[in-house]
Biotite code that builds the C-alpha atoms (Angstrom):
import biotite.structure as struc

atoms = struc.array([
    struc.Atom([0.781, 15.795, 8.334], chain_id="A", res_id=1, res_name="MET", atom_name="CA", element="C"),
    struc.Atom([2.595, 17.423, 5.415], chain_id="A", res_id=2, res_name="ASP", atom_name="CA", element="C"),
    struc.Atom([2.668, 15.777, 2.004], chain_id="A", res_id=3, res_name="LYS", atom_name="CA", element="C"),
    struc.Atom([6.250, 14.493, 2.248], chain_id="A", res_id=4, res_name="GLU", atom_name="CA", element="C"),
    struc.Atom([5.762, 13.026, 5.719], chain_id="A", res_id=5, res_name="LYS", atom_name="CA", element="C"),
    struc.Atom([2.585, 11.161, 4.691], chain_id="A", res_id=6, res_name="VAL", atom_name="CA", element="C"),
    struc.Atom([4.560, 9.207, 2.068], chain_id="A", res_id=7, res_name="TYR", atom_name="CA", element="C"),
    struc.Atom([7.380, 8.473, 4.511], chain_id="A", res_id=8, res_name="GLU", atom_name="CA", element="C"),
    struc.Atom([4.797, 7.217, 7.010], chain_id="A", res_id=9, res_name="ALA", atom_name="CA", element="C"),
    struc.Atom([3.180, 5.035, 4.323], chain_id="A", res_id=10, res_name="LEU", atom_name="CA", element="C"),
    struc.Atom([6.591, 3.597, 3.379], chain_id="A", res_id=11, res_name="ALA", atom_name="CA", element="C"),
    struc.Atom([7.159, 2.705, 7.055], chain_id="A", res_id=12, res_name="SER", atom_name="CA", element="C"),
    struc.Atom([3.689, 1.131, 7.244], chain_id="A", res_id=13, res_name="HIS", atom_name="CA", element="C"),
    struc.Atom([4.414, -0.993, 4.153], chain_id="A", res_id=14, res_name="LEU", atom_name="CA", element="C"),
    struc.Atom([7.816, -1.953, 5.541], chain_id="A", res_id=15, res_name="ASP", atom_name="CA", element="C"),
    struc.Atom([6.141, -3.375, 8.657], chain_id="A", res_id=16, res_name="ARG", atom_name="CA", element="C"),
    struc.Atom([4.108, -5.779, 6.506], chain_id="A", res_id=17, res_name="LEU", atom_name="CA", element="C"),
    struc.Atom([5.481, -9.323, 6.118], chain_id="A", res_id=18, res_name="PRO", atom_name="CA", element="C"),
    struc.Atom([7.472, -8.783, 2.902], chain_id="A", res_id=19, res_name="ILE", atom_name="CA", element="C"),
    struc.Atom([8.522, -5.221, 3.732], chain_id="A", res_id=20, res_name="GLY", atom_name="CA", element="C"),
    struc.Atom([9.248, -2.073, 1.758], chain_id="A", res_id=21, res_name="PHE", atom_name="CA", element="C"),
    struc.Atom([12.801, -1.093, 2.750], chain_id="A", res_id=22, res_name="PRO", atom_name="CA", element="C"),
    struc.Atom([14.072, 2.452, 2.677], chain_id="A", res_id=23, res_name="LYS", atom_name="CA", element="C"),
    struc.Atom([16.751, 3.378, 0.149], chain_id="A", res_id=24, res_name="THR", atom_name="CA", element="C"),
    struc.Atom([19.414, 6.073, 0.119], chain_id="A", res_id=25, res_name="GLY", atom_name="CA", element="C"),
    struc.Atom([17.931, 7.612, -3.024], chain_id="A", res_id=26, res_name="THR", atom_name="CA", element="C"),
    struc.Atom([14.310, 7.953, -1.932], chain_id="A", res_id=27, res_name="GLY", atom_name="CA", element="C"),
    struc.Atom([13.067, 6.021, -4.951], chain_id="A", res_id=28, res_name="VAL", atom_name="CA", element="C"),
    struc.Atom([10.549, 4.207, -2.741], chain_id="A", res_id=29, res_name="GLU", atom_name="CA", element="C"),
    struc.Atom([8.918, 7.571, -1.946], chain_id="A", res_id=30, res_name="ILE", atom_name="CA", element="C"),
    struc.Atom([8.793, 8.489, -5.667], chain_id="A", res_id=31, res_name="ARG", atom_name="CA", element="C"),
    struc.Atom([7.027, 5.176, -6.341], chain_id="A", res_id=32, res_name="ILE", atom_name="CA", element="C"),
    struc.Atom([4.431, 5.848, -3.651], chain_id="A", res_id=33, res_name="LEU", atom_name="CA", element="C"),
    struc.Atom([3.849, 9.388, -4.961], chain_id="A", res_id=34, res_name="LYS", atom_name="CA", element="C"),
    struc.Atom([3.157, 7.965, -8.425], chain_id="A", res_id=35, res_name="ARG", atom_name="CA", element="C"),
    struc.Atom([0.583, 5.498, -7.067], chain_id="A", res_id=36, res_name="LEU", atom_name="CA", element="C"),
    struc.Atom([-1.095, 7.275, -4.111], chain_id="A", res_id=37, res_name="PHE", atom_name="CA", element="C"),
    struc.Atom([-2.521, 10.751, -3.642], chain_id="A", res_id=38, res_name="THR", atom_name="CA", element="C"),
    struc.Atom([-1.594, 12.262, -0.259], chain_id="A", res_id=39, res_name="PRO", atom_name="CA", element="C"),
    struc.Atom([-5.099, 11.461, 1.040], chain_id="A", res_id=40, res_name="GLU", atom_name="CA", element="C"),
    struc.Atom([-4.844, 7.841, -0.174], chain_id="A", res_id=41, res_name="GLU", atom_name="CA", element="C"),
    struc.Atom([-1.395, 7.540, 1.418], chain_id="A", res_id=42, res_name="ALA", atom_name="CA", element="C"),
    struc.Atom([-2.839, 8.669, 4.756], chain_id="A", res_id=43, res_name="ALA", atom_name="CA", element="C"),
    struc.Atom([-5.809, 6.297, 4.499], chain_id="A", res_id=44, res_name="LEU", atom_name="CA", element="C"),
    struc.Atom([-3.687, 3.319, 3.417], chain_id="A", res_id=45, res_name="ALA", atom_name="CA", element="C"),
    struc.Atom([-1.850, 3.536, 6.739], chain_id="A", res_id=46, res_name="GLN", atom_name="CA", element="C"),
    struc.Atom([-5.129, 2.823, 8.537], chain_id="A", res_id=47, res_name="LEU", atom_name="CA", element="C"),
    struc.Atom([-5.698, -0.476, 6.736], chain_id="A", res_id=48, res_name="VAL", atom_name="CA", element="C"),
    struc.Atom([-4.105, -3.491, 8.405], chain_id="A", res_id=49, res_name="ILE", atom_name="CA", element="C"),
    struc.Atom([-3.575, -7.129, 7.422], chain_id="A", res_id=50, res_name="LEU", atom_name="CA", element="C"),
    struc.Atom([-6.749, -8.204, 9.200], chain_id="A", res_id=51, res_name="LYS", atom_name="CA", element="C"),
    struc.Atom([-9.775, -7.827, 6.871], chain_id="A", res_id=52, res_name="PRO", atom_name="CA", element="C"),
    struc.Atom([-12.133, -5.210, 8.303], chain_id="A", res_id=53, res_name="GLU", atom_name="CA", element="C"),
    struc.Atom([-15.310, -3.467, 7.219], chain_id="A", res_id=54, res_name="THR", atom_name="CA", element="C"),
    struc.Atom([-15.165, 0.278, 6.588], chain_id="A", res_id=55, res_name="ALA", atom_name="CA", element="C"),
    struc.Atom([-17.194, 0.720, 9.769], chain_id="A", res_id=56, res_name="LYS", atom_name="CA", element="C"),
    struc.Atom([-14.626, -1.264, 11.784], chain_id="A", res_id=57, res_name="GLU", atom_name="CA", element="C"),
    struc.Atom([-11.771, 0.780, 10.312], chain_id="A", res_id=58, res_name="ILE", atom_name="CA", element="C"),
    struc.Atom([-13.610, 4.027, 11.081], chain_id="A", res_id=59, res_name="ALA", atom_name="CA", element="C"),
    struc.Atom([-14.350, 2.909, 14.634], chain_id="A", res_id=60, res_name="SER", atom_name="CA", element="C"),
    struc.Atom([-10.760, 1.778, 15.256], chain_id="A", res_id=61, res_name="ARG", atom_name="CA", element="C"),
    struc.Atom([-9.184, 4.941, 13.783], chain_id="A", res_id=62, res_name="THR", atom_name="CA", element="C"),
    struc.Atom([-11.730, 7.651, 14.585], chain_id="A", res_id=63, res_name="GLY", atom_name="CA", element="C"),
    struc.Atom([-12.341, 8.512, 10.916], chain_id="A", res_id=64, res_name="HIS", atom_name="CA", element="C"),
    struc.Atom([-15.612, 9.628, 9.375], chain_id="A", res_id=65, res_name="ASP", atom_name="CA", element="C"),
    struc.Atom([-17.680, 6.493, 8.837], chain_id="A", res_id=66, res_name="GLY", atom_name="CA", element="C"),
    struc.Atom([-19.828, 8.191, 6.177], chain_id="A", res_id=67, res_name="GLU", atom_name="CA", element="C"),
    struc.Atom([-17.077, 9.033, 3.682], chain_id="A", res_id=68, res_name="GLU", atom_name="CA", element="C"),
    struc.Atom([-14.658, 6.200, 4.394], chain_id="A", res_id=69, res_name="LEU", atom_name="CA", element="C"),
    struc.Atom([-16.476, 3.409, 2.470], chain_id="A", res_id=70, res_name="PRO", atom_name="CA", element="C"),
    struc.Atom([-16.397, 5.274, -0.868], chain_id="A", res_id=71, res_name="SER", atom_name="CA", element="C"),
    struc.Atom([-12.748, 6.264, -0.372], chain_id="A", res_id=72, res_name="LYS", atom_name="CA", element="C"),
    struc.Atom([-11.722, 2.700, 0.455], chain_id="A", res_id=73, res_name="LEU", atom_name="CA", element="C"),
    struc.Atom([-13.681, 1.405, -2.521], chain_id="A", res_id=74, res_name="GLU", atom_name="CA", element="C"),
    struc.Atom([-11.850, 3.813, -4.882], chain_id="A", res_id=75, res_name="ARG", atom_name="CA", element="C"),
    struc.Atom([-8.514, 2.776, -3.416], chain_id="A", res_id=76, res_name="MET", atom_name="CA", element="C"),
    struc.Atom([-9.327, -0.900, -3.902], chain_id="A", res_id=77, res_name="SER", atom_name="CA", element="C"),
    struc.Atom([-10.255, -0.261, -7.555], chain_id="A", res_id=78, res_name="ARG", atom_name="CA", element="C"),
    struc.Atom([-6.877, 1.445, -7.989], chain_id="A", res_id=79, res_name="LYS", atom_name="CA", element="C"),
    struc.Atom([-5.100, -1.609, -6.536], chain_id="A", res_id=80, res_name="GLY", atom_name="CA", element="C"),
    struc.Atom([-3.809, 0.186, -3.447], chain_id="A", res_id=81, res_name="LEU", atom_name="CA", element="C"),
    struc.Atom([-5.577, -2.005, -0.883], chain_id="A", res_id=82, res_name="ILE", atom_name="CA", element="C"),
    struc.Atom([-7.328, -5.372, -1.085], chain_id="A", res_id=83, res_name="PHE", atom_name="CA", element="C"),
    struc.Atom([-11.123, -5.728, -1.071], chain_id="A", res_id=84, res_name="ARG", atom_name="CA", element="C"),
    struc.Atom([-13.105, -8.905, -0.481], chain_id="A", res_id=85, res_name="MET", atom_name="CA", element="C"),
    struc.Atom([-16.733, -9.859, 0.024], chain_id="A", res_id=86, res_name="GLY", atom_name="CA", element="C"),
    struc.Atom([-19.962, -8.466, -1.330], chain_id="A", res_id=87, res_name="GLN", atom_name="CA", element="C"),
    struc.Atom([-23.067, -6.662, -0.191], chain_id="A", res_id=88, res_name="GLY", atom_name="CA", element="C"),
    struc.Atom([-22.916, -5.774, 3.491], chain_id="A", res_id=89, res_name="ASP", atom_name="CA", element="C"),
    struc.Atom([-19.919, -8.074, 4.011], chain_id="A", res_id=90, res_name="ASN", atom_name="CA", element="C"),
    struc.Atom([-17.231, -6.030, 2.200], chain_id="A", res_id=91, res_name="ILE", atom_name="CA", element="C"),
    struc.Atom([-13.891, -5.978, 3.962], chain_id="A", res_id=92, res_name="ARG", atom_name="CA", element="C"),
    struc.Atom([-10.614, -4.214, 3.230], chain_id="A", res_id=93, res_name="TYR", atom_name="CA", element="C"),
    struc.Atom([-7.065, -5.104, 4.146], chain_id="A", res_id=94, res_name="MET", atom_name="CA", element="C"),
    struc.Atom([-3.498, -3.978, 3.534], chain_id="A", res_id=95, res_name="ALA", atom_name="CA", element="C"),
    struc.Atom([-1.338, -5.626, 0.893], chain_id="A", res_id=96, res_name="VAL", atom_name="CA", element="C"),
    struc.Atom([2.417, -5.814, 0.456], chain_id="A", res_id=97, res_name="ASN", atom_name="CA", element="C"),
    struc.Atom([4.064, -3.746, -2.259], chain_id="A", res_id=98, res_name="PHE", atom_name="CA", element="C"),
    struc.Atom([5.514, -6.811, -4.020], chain_id="A", res_id=99, res_name="ILE", atom_name="CA", element="C"),
    struc.Atom([2.923, -9.554, -4.409], chain_id="A", res_id=100, res_name="VAL", atom_name="CA", element="C"),
    struc.Atom([0.224, -6.942, -4.030], chain_id="A", res_id=101, res_name="GLY", atom_name="CA", element="C"),
    struc.Atom([0.238, -3.271, -4.990], chain_id="A", res_id=102, res_name="ILE", atom_name="CA", element="C"),
    struc.Atom([2.764, -3.640, -7.825], chain_id="A", res_id=103, res_name="TRP", atom_name="CA", element="C"),
    struc.Atom([0.890, -6.528, -9.452], chain_id="A", res_id=104, res_name="GLU", atom_name="CA", element="C"),
    struc.Atom([-2.487, -4.806, -8.996], chain_id="A", res_id=105, res_name="PHE", atom_name="CA", element="C"),
    struc.Atom([-1.111, -1.801, -10.921], chain_id="A", res_id=106, res_name="ASN", atom_name="CA", element="C"),
    struc.Atom([0.388, -3.542, -13.945], chain_id="A", res_id=107, res_name="LEU", atom_name="CA", element="C"),
    struc.Atom([-2.309, -1.998, -16.160], chain_id="A", res_id=108, res_name="ASN", atom_name="CA", element="C"),
    struc.Atom([-1.464, 1.518, -14.935], chain_id="A", res_id=109, res_name="ARG", atom_name="CA", element="C"),
    struc.Atom([2.256, 1.506, -15.712], chain_id="A", res_id=110, res_name="LEU", atom_name="CA", element="C"),
    struc.Atom([3.994, 4.484, -17.257], chain_id="A", res_id=111, res_name="ASP", atom_name="CA", element="C"),
    struc.Atom([7.678, 4.870, -18.172], chain_id="A", res_id=112, res_name="PRO", atom_name="CA", element="C"),
    struc.Atom([8.514, 6.851, -15.011], chain_id="A", res_id=113, res_name="GLU", atom_name="CA", element="C"),
    struc.Atom([6.944, 4.288, -12.674], chain_id="A", res_id=114, res_name="LEU", atom_name="CA", element="C"),
    struc.Atom([8.664, 1.430, -14.495], chain_id="A", res_id=115, res_name="ILE", atom_name="CA", element="C"),
    struc.Atom([12.006, 3.235, -14.238], chain_id="A", res_id=116, res_name="SER", atom_name="CA", element="C"),
    struc.Atom([11.549, 3.867, -10.513], chain_id="A", res_id=117, res_name="ASP", atom_name="CA", element="C"),
    struc.Atom([10.590, 0.255, -9.823], chain_id="A", res_id=118, res_name="VAL", atom_name="CA", element="C"),
    struc.Atom([13.550, -1.011, -11.890], chain_id="A", res_id=119, res_name="GLU", atom_name="CA", element="C"),
    struc.Atom([15.794, 1.156, -9.692], chain_id="A", res_id=120, res_name="GLU", atom_name="CA", element="C"),
    struc.Atom([14.093, -0.045, -6.503], chain_id="A", res_id=121, res_name="TYR", atom_name="CA", element="C"),
    struc.Atom([13.863, -3.818, -7.076], chain_id="A", res_id=122, res_name="VAL", atom_name="CA", element="C"),
    struc.Atom([17.610, -4.605, -6.747], chain_id="A", res_id=123, res_name="PRO", atom_name="CA", element="C"),
    struc.Atom([17.659, -2.752, -3.403], chain_id="A", res_id=124, res_name="HIS", atom_name="CA", element="C"),
    struc.Atom([14.477, -4.515, -2.352], chain_id="A", res_id=125, res_name="TYR", atom_name="CA", element="C"),
    struc.Atom([15.881, -7.989, -3.000], chain_id="A", res_id=126, res_name="PHE", atom_name="CA", element="C"),
    struc.Atom([19.209, -7.209, -1.300], chain_id="A", res_id=127, res_name="ARG", atom_name="CA", element="C"),
    struc.Atom([17.241, -7.096, 1.933], chain_id="A", res_id=128, res_name="GLN", atom_name="CA", element="C"),
    struc.Atom([17.497, -10.735, 3.018], chain_id="A", res_id=129, res_name="SER", atom_name="CA", element="C"),
    struc.Atom([14.284, -10.739, 5.078], chain_id="A", res_id=130, res_name="HIS", atom_name="CA", element="C"),
    struc.Atom([12.327, -9.731, 1.976], chain_id="A", res_id=131, res_name="ASN", atom_name="CA", element="C"),
    struc.Atom([13.747, -12.495, -0.175], chain_id="A", res_id=132, res_name="LEU", atom_name="CA", element="C"),
    struc.Atom([13.140, -15.115, 2.515], chain_id="A", res_id=133, res_name="LYS", atom_name="CA", element="C"),
    struc.Atom([9.557, -13.898, 2.987], chain_id="A", res_id=134, res_name="SER", atom_name="CA", element="C"),
    struc.Atom([8.865, -13.898, -0.735], chain_id="A", res_id=135, res_name="LEU", atom_name="CA", element="C"),
    struc.Atom([10.263, -17.423, -1.162], chain_id="A", res_id=136, res_name="VAL", atom_name="CA", element="C"),
    struc.Atom([7.966, -18.593, 1.667], chain_id="A", res_id=137, res_name="CYS", atom_name="CA", element="C"),
    struc.Atom([4.964, -17.134, -0.149], chain_id="A", res_id=138, res_name="LEU", atom_name="CA", element="C"),
    struc.Atom([5.827, -18.852, -3.399], chain_id="A", res_id=139, res_name="LEU", atom_name="CA", element="C"),
])
């Protein structure tokens, strides 16, 4: 998958999560993902679902290398791109929404360009009625 397509696929994956990640006419949502995820991380993030799974379960379900996957998932969780829970041999990973998830996990990594892109994106995001209703239900 080429670099542009991997971010479009990740945006679609995030949009299928409960709060969504709607597409815009400007492509700002893709710029945001490019600022947060490497192409490899964008591809891996699409494999992580809302059900908490071990790295071994993810590898088995997706056909990925079970040897390298745990360290990659761990790095992504430290970057706030996926959620990690548990300890020892009981570590599990799961997908998170962009709002009430990835954005909040990355507040310490903000730069002016990312802030500008998110400021452009948020009005579009909240115009999508299903997102606002879902967010209100979470609160």
